[in-house]
C-alpha positions as CSV (number, residue, x, y, z in Angstrom):
1,M,106.2,90.4,97.5
2,S,109.7,90.3,96.0
3,M,108.8,92.6,93.0
4,L,107.5,95.1,95.5
5,K,110.8,95.1,97.5
6,S,112.5,96.8,94.5
7,A,109.7,99.3,93.8
8,P,111.0,102.7,92.8
9,V,109.1,104.4,95.6
10,P,109.2,103.7,99.4
11,Y,106.3,101.7,100.6
12,F,105.1,100.0,103.8
13,T,102.6,97.4,104.6
14,V,101.1,97.7,108.1
15,D,98.7,95.8,110.3
16,R,95.7,97.4,112.2
17,N,98.0,98.6,114.9
18,F,100.4,100.2,112.4
19,K,103.0,97.6,113.0
20,I,105.2,97.5,109.9
21,L,104.9,94.0,108.3
22,N,106.9,94.7,105.2
23,R,108.8,97.6,103.5
24,S,110.5,98.2,100.2
25,K,114.3,98.5,100.0
26,L,113.9,102.2,99.3
27,A,111.9,102.6,102.5
28,M,114.6,100.8,104.4
29,T,117.2,103.3,103.3
30,T,115.0,106.4,103.4
31,F,113.5,106.0,106.9
32,A,114.8,105.1,110.3
33,P,114.5,101.4,111.2
34,V,111.3,101.4,113.3
35,D,108.7,98.8,114.0
36,N,105.6,101.1,114.0
37,F,104.6,103.1,110.9
38,L,103.5,106.1,113.1
39,D,107.2,106.5,114.2
40,V,108.0,107.8,110.7
41,V,105.1,110.1,110.6
42,D,105.6,113.7,111.8
43,T,103.8,114.7,115.1
44,F,101.2,116.9,113.4
45,S,100.2,114.2,110.9
46,K,99.8,111.2,113.2
47,E,96.1,111.6,113.7
48,K,95.5,112.2,110.0
49,A,97.5,109.0,109.2
50,K,95.6,107.0,111.8
51,K,92.3,108.1,110.3
52,Y,93.3,107.5,106.7
53,L,94.9,104.1,107.4
54,R,91.9,102.9,109.6
55,T,89.5,103.6,106.7
56,E,88.5,100.3,105.2
57,Y,88.3,99.9,101.5
58,I,86.7,97.1,99.5
59,V,89.4,95.3,97.6
60,K,87.8,93.9,94.4
61,D,90.9,92.8,92.5
62,D,92.1,89.3,93.4
63,W,95.7,90.2,92.6
64,V,95.7,92.9,95.2
65,K,94.3,90.5,97.8
66,K,97.0,88.0,97.0
67,L,99.7,90.7,96.9
68,C,99.0,92.2,100.3
69,D,97.3,90.3,103.1
70,C,97.3,93.4,105.4
71,T,95.2,96.3,106.5
72,A,97.0,99.0,104.5
73,F,99.3,99.1,101.6
74,F,100.9,102.6,101.9
75,V,103.1,104.2,99.3
76,L,105.0,107.3,100.3
């Protein structure tokens, strides 16, 4: 995960309840320090974010499975 911490874009990894498990350094400085991803999503986009992040995708690449043991890997 350390190489992702310095990614040039803000990212979050979240669990099924949208609890933030990890975030990049840029996400730490760009967004308020919150525990739940939905707290950084605007009011009108929360339902869309929930629907998108609850969609399950089949991960075929082993490196992705090793990289992110989470429900969603979200790059903003």
